C-alpha positions in Angstrom: 108.1 135.6 105.1 108.9 132.7 102.6 109.2 129.2 103.6 112.8 128.9 102.4 113.7 132.1 104.6 112.1 130.4 107.7 114.2 127.2 106.9 117.3 129.3 106.4 116.7 130.9 109.9 116.3 127.6 111.4 119.2 126.1 109.7 121.3 129.0 111.2 120.0 129.1 114.7 119.3 125.4 115.3 121.2 123.0 113.0 124.3 125.2 112.8 125.1 125.5 116.4 124.3 121.8 116.8 126.4 120.9 114.3 129.5 122.8 116.0 128.5 121.0 119.2 128.6 117.6 117.7 131.7 118.2 116.1 133.3 119.2 119.6 131.3 116.4 121.3 132.8 113.9 118.8 136.5 115.6 119.3 136.0 114.9 122.9 135.0 111.1 122.2 137.7 110.5 119.8 139.8 108.9 122.7 137.4 106.2 123.0 137.1 104.0 119.9 135.4 103.4 117.4 135.7 106.7 116.0 133.0 107.7 113.4 135.5 109.0 110.8 133.1 109.3 108.0 130.7 110.8 110.2 133.0 113.4 111.4 134.0 114.4 108.1 130.3 114.7 107.2 129.7 117.2 109.9 132.9 119.0 108.8 131.8 119.3 105.3 128.4 120.5 106.5 130.1 122.9 108.7 131.8 124.5 105.6 128.5 124.3 103.7 126.9 126.5 106.4 129.8 129.0 106.2 129.8 129.4 102.4 126.1 129.7 102.5 126.4 132.4 104.9 128.8 134.2 102.6 126.6 133.6 99.5 123.5 135.1 101.2 125.4 138.1 102.8 126.9 138.9 99.3 124.1 138.1 97.2 126.4 138.7 94.2 127.7 135.2 92.9 129.4 137.0 89.9 131.7 138.9 92.2 135.2 137.0 93.0 134.1 136.4 96.6 130.8 135.3 95.5 132.5 132.9 93.1 134.6 131.7 95.9 131.7 131.1 98.2 129.9 129.2 95.6 132.6 127.0 94.8 133.1 126.2 98.6 129.3 125.5 98.8 129.4 123.1 95.8 132.6 121.6 97.3 131.1 121.1 100.7 127.8 119.7 99.1 129.9 117.3 97.0 132.1 116.1 99.9 129.0 115.7 102.1 127.5 113.3 99.4 130.8 111.4 99.4 130.6 110.8 103.1 127.2 109.6 103.1 128.3 107.1 100.4 131.2 106.1 102.6 128.9 105.5 105.5 126.4 103.6 103.2 129.2 101.3 101.7 130.7 100.9 105.3 127.2 99.8 106.8 126.7 97.4 103.9 130.1 95.7 104.1 129.4 94.9 107.6 126.5 92.6 106.3 127.8 92.0 103.0 131.7 91.6 103.5 132.3 91.1 107.3 136.2 90.1 106.2 136.5 93.4 104.7 138.1 95.2 107.8 140.0 97.8 105.5 137.2 100.2 105.0 136.1 100.0 108.8 139.8 100.6 110.3 141.1 103.8 110.9 143.9 103.9 108.6 141.5 102.8 105.7 138.9 105.3 107.0 141.3 108.2 106.7 142.8 107.3 103.5 139.0 107.2 101.9 138.4 110.6 103.3 141.4 112.1 102.1 140.6 110.7 98.7 137.0 112.1 98.9 138.2 115.4 100.0 140.9 115.6 97.3 138.5 114.6 94.3 136.0 117.2 95.7 138.5 120.1 96.0 140.3 119.5 92.8 137.2 118.6 90.6 134.2 120.7 91.7 136.0 124.3 91.9 137.1 123.8 88.4 133.5 122.8 87.3 132.2 125.7 89.2 134.9 128.0 87.7 134.0 127.0 84.0 130.2 126.9 84.5 129.8 123.2 83.7 126.5 123.0 85.7 125.4 119.9 83.9 128.4 117.9 84.9 128.2 119.0 88.6 124.4 117.8 88.5 125.6 114.3 86.9 128.0 114.0 89.7 125.5 114.6 92.3 123.2 111.9 90.6 125.9 109.3 91.1 125.3 108.5 94.7 121.8 107.3 93.9 122.7 103.8 93.0 125.2 103.2 96.0 122.2 104.1 98.4 119.9 101.8 96.6 122.1 98.9 96.1 123.3 99.4 99.8 119.5 99.2 100.9 118.5 96.4 98.8 121.6 94.4 99.0 121.5 94.7 103.0 117.8 93.8 103.2 118.1 90.7 100.7 121.3 89.5 102.8 119.7 90.1 106.2 116.4 88.1 105.2 118.0 85.4 103.3 119.2 82.0 104.9 122.4 82.1 107.0 125.2 82.5 107.0 124.9 86.0 105.7 123.2 87.4 108.6 124.1 85.0 111.4 127.5 87.0 112.2 125.6 90.2 112.8 123.8 90.8 116.1 120.1 91.6 116.0 120.5 95.2 117.5 123.4 96.0 114.7 121.0 94.6 112.1 118.3 97.3 112.9 120.6 100.1 113.2 122.3 99.3 109.8 119.1 99.0 108.0 117.8 102.4 110.0 121.0 104.1 108.7 120.6 103.0 105.3 117.0 103.9 104.9 117.5 107.2 106.5 120.3 108.0 104.0 118.4 106.8 101.0 115.4 108.8 102.0 117.1 111.9 102.9 118.9 111.9 99.5 115.8 110.9 97.4 113.5 113.5 99.0 115.7 116.4 99.8 118.5 116.4 97.4 117.7 114.3 94.4 114.7 116.6 93.4 116.8 119.8 93.4 119.7 118.3 91.4 117.0 116.8 88.8 115.4 120.2 88.4 118.7 122.2 88.2 119.7 119.5 85.6 116.5 120.2 83.5 116.8 123.8 83.6 120.4 123.7 82.3 119.5 121.1 79.8 116.5 122.8 78.1 117.6 126.4 78.9 114.3 127.2 80.7 114.2 129.2 83.9 112.6 127.1 86.6 113.2 129.6 89.3 110.1 129.1 91.4 110.1 125.3 91.4 113.9 125.1 92.3 113.3 127.8 95.1 111.0 125.4 96.6 113.3 122.3 96.3 116.1 124.5 97.9 114.0 124.5 101.0 114.3 120.5 101.2 117.8 120.9 100.5 118.5 123.2 103.5 116.6 120.6 105.8 119.1 117.9 104.8 121.4 119.1 107.3 118.9 117.9 109.8 119.1 114.3 108.7 122.9 114.4 109.2 122.3 115.3 113.0 119.7 112.7 113.3 121.8 109.8 112.0 124.2 110.2 114.8 121.3 108.8 116.9 121.5 105.2 114.9 125.3 105.2 115.7 124.8 105.6 119.5 124.0 101.7 120.3 121.9 102.3 123.5 119.9 105.2 122.3 119.7 103.8 118.5 118.6 100.4 120.0 115.9 101.9 122.2 114.5 103.9 119.5 114.1 101.1 116.9 112.8 98.6 119.6 110.2 101.3 120.4 109.4 102.0 117.0 109.2 98.1 116.2 107.0 97.6 119.0 104.5 100.5 118.0 104.4 99.0 114.5 103.4 95.4 116.0 100.9 97.0 118.4 99.4 98.9 115.6 99.2 96.0 113.4 97.6 93.7 115.8 94.9 96.3 116.7 94.1 96.5 113.0 93.7 92.7 113.0 91.7 92.6 116.0 89.4 95.2 114.6 88.9 93.3 111.3 88.0 90.0 112.9 84.4 89.7 113.5 82.2 86.7 114.8 
């Protein structure tokens, strides 16, 4: 069995049920603020992604009407998931860079921004799919890259500089913000960006790169697990314990290396 088929089955029988379970859990926890609005919408877009991907695999004929609709839903869900990842990155970055900017973190502002993301994706992406504008879709998929890079570099710069930029944020919150932004950047760079670039090159030079793109689609399928793991850093107790443990392991490893390097 090919690796992409193995990953697809893992996605369907592991990631898909976990996504549904996590959505149900967040709906139950919605009574206790703060509600992770952006993350909830990210999971919903992933759920649509799974359903449309199942239809595509079952039909295996994207030229048919149902296959075209499924492909449109698939691309729309992928675009919306990238949009909500950007929202999470900007929201985490604003905690450090603009603590006074409450509108992006309040319920009303979050809902309006999520509605804007859904509206743009639902209107623009299906039209591009219908007219076969793959190049424009790939270019739109490349737009989140500067957002993730600026969020990570800007946050690290602010946290390592002299106060007052970093003093208003607790140490535990700093660790979770950096971990979330780094995870978003790595997930996009390693699992989504290569597929977009290869698809862009295939359309640009009009060359069949099927084998390479099929291999990269394996990473694209694994990107849904990154979204599930992202929830760990949104849980204060579990996220802080995990990050403290990782920091301790790193320090112990560094001390051990320094000790081995010292000779008399």
